[in-house]
C-alpha positions, 0 to 999 in steps of 0.5 A: 895377599889376596886379590879382589876388591873391597869397597867398604874399606876406608881409603886410608887403609888402601893407601896404607897397604899400598905403601906396604906393598910398595915397600915389600916390592922395592925393598927389604925394609920389614913391613909389620902389616898384612897387605892385601893385593887388590885393585885399589892397594895396587894403585896406591902401591904404584903411586907410592913408588917415588915415596919408597925412593925418598925413604931410601934416599933419607935413610942414605942421607942420614947415613951420610950425615952420621958417617961424614967424618969418614973419608970420601971414598969410604963413605961412598963405599958405605952409601953404595953397599947400603943402597944395594942392601936396602933393595936387597939387590932386586933390581940389580937382579933384573939388570943382570938379566936384561944384560945376558938377554941383550948380550946374547944378540939372538931371537926374541924368543931366545932373549926371553929364555935367557932372561927367565934362566936362573943361571948367570952369564958373563954379560951379567957379570960384566953388567953388574961389575961396571954398574957398581963401579960407576955407581961408586965412583959417582957417589964419591965425586958428588960427595966431594963436590958437595962437601967442598960446597959446604952443603948437605948431599940432598941429591941422595933424596931426589935421585932414588925418588925420581928413578922409581917414578921413571918406573912408574911411567914405563908401567902406565905407558909401555905394555907388558911383553907378556900377560901374566907376568909381574909388570902386567899384574901391576899394570891392571887398573893404572892410568893417567891419574895414578901418574899424575899422583906419583909425579907430585913428590919427585917434581917437587924435590927436583924442582925445589933444587933449582937449576940442577933439579930441572936438569934431573927432570929433563934427563929423566924424561930423556932416559924414559923415552929412550928405555921404552923405545928399547923395550918396545922394539927389542922385546915388544914390551916390558917385564919385571926384570926391566923395571928393575933395570930401569930403576938401576940405569935410572939412578945411575943416568941421574948421577951422571947428569948432576956430576956433569952439571956440577963439573961444568959449574965448577969449571 
């Protein structure tokens, strides 16, 4: 991938390669093409974050349909396993690094050192275990309620898309804590236009879901505001690990909100 602008390239090629970059960064799905790294493709890639989330959601939804005969606990385990496999555990790695840094309860410089340390600490293990257990329990719960209502688990489409849009909001609105890092590289050239373009798909998916969709939008806004405040206060900005943690935490938070909505609706 080459840095640099190529003004003679058609816009559709920048958009296509931008999608390829987003897939390479956010998933382990094979991308059968060489994708240039330049201002145009980078901006298109950021805009495509929610689309990548939708692709992940479509794969999960397709698996839930094909394997719907399985008992809900086993189906939930298959879906969570597939969820992790598609992303290659990249976002979980960020969650673990952030957990170790926060759990150290030490100075800012030391937190940064811990976050960059390849060794895994006890707080990282605890965060990983509890995160996956909660995700499994929530997917199981949502599957049971979905099938009881005779519906299809369409929430599998909206949650990954909205969570990745939340990462776009953080990229656009929260400065990178340090120059030269992954988040800093993605932020270059981003602006409000990119944020608006990225918002179209998740908003359509969520608002098409009625009241629960509106709840997801509001919940996503609350999560982003809280995460941005914490990143600024504790780290003076964001980095790549925090973006991964925000995606994982955002998905879990959205599932908590959706399951709470259905619980009150069914009570």
